[in-house]
C-alpha positions, 0 to 999 in steps of 0.5 A, spaced: 500 500 499 502 506 497 501 512 503 502 519 503 506 524 500 514 526 498 517 532 498 523 534 495 523 529 490 529 532 484 529 532 477 536 531 474 535 530 466 531 524 465 532 521 472 526 522 478 531 520 484 526 517 489 531 515 495 526 518 500 520 516 498 516 511 502 519 503 500 514 499 496 515 491 498 521 488 497 517 484 491 514 490 488 521 494 488 524 488 484 518 489 479 516 491 473 513 499 474 508 503 469 509 510 468 504 513 465 500 521 464 494 522 466 488 528 465 490 532 470 496 532 467 501 528 472 505 522 472 501 515 475 507 509 477 503 503 478 507 497 479 505 492 473 501 488 476 496 493 479 496 497 471 494 491 468 487 491 470 486 498 469 489 498 461 484 492 460 478 495 462 481 503 458 482 498 452 475 495 452 472 502 450 470 504 443 475 509 439 469 512 436 467 515 442 472 521 442 472 522 449 473 514 450 479 515 445 482 521 448 482 517 455 486 511 452 491 515 447 492 519 454 493 514 459 495 508 455 498 512 449 503 514 454 504 508 458 511 505 459 514 499 462 521 501 467 523 499 473 528 503 478 535 502 477 540 500 483 540 506 487 533 507 486 532 511 481 526 512 476 528 514 469 522 519 466 523 521 459 522 528 457 516 527 454 512 525 459 516 531 464 514 536 459 507 533 460 507 534 467 510 541 468 516 536 472 522 540 475 526 541 480 521 539 487 516 535 485 511 530 489 511 523 490 503 522 493 501 515 495 494 513 493 494 506 495 495 501 489 499 506 485 503 514 486 502 519 483 507 524 480 506 531 481 509 538 480 510 543 485 505 548 482 500 542 479 500 539 487 498 546 490 493 547 485 490 540 487 490 542 494 487 548 493 482 545 489 482 540 493 479 545 500 474 549 495 471 542 493 471 540 501 468 546 503 460 544 503 457 537 503 461 531 503 461 527 497 457 520 497 460 515 502 464 519 506 459 522 510 459 517 516 467 518 515 471 518 522 477 521 522 
C-alpha cells in the first residue's frame, strides 16, 4: 500500500531520484513498474500487476467516442514500462516530464495502489481545488468517515 506524500524529490536530466520515498515491499521494488500520464497533468506510477487490469478496462472503451479515445491516448498511449535502477532512481523521459511540468521539486503522492507524481505548482493547485471542493457537503460515501 502506497500512502503519504514525499516532497523535494529532485529531478536531474531524465532521472527522478526517489531515495526518500516510502519504500515499497521488496517484491514490488524488484518488479516492473508502469509510468504514464494522467489527464490532470500529473504522472501515475503503478506496479505492473496493478496497472494491467486498469489498462484492460481503458482499452475496452470505444475508439469512436472522442472522450474515450482521448483518455486512451493519454493513459495508454503514454504508458511506459520502467524499473528502478540500483540507486532507487526512476527514469522519467522528457516527454512525460514536460507533460507534467516536472522541474526540480516534485511531489510523490501515495494513493494506495499507485503513486501520483506532481509538479510543485500542480500539487499546490490540487490542494487549493480540494480545499474549495471540501468547503461544502462531503461527497457520497464520506458522510460517516471518522478521522
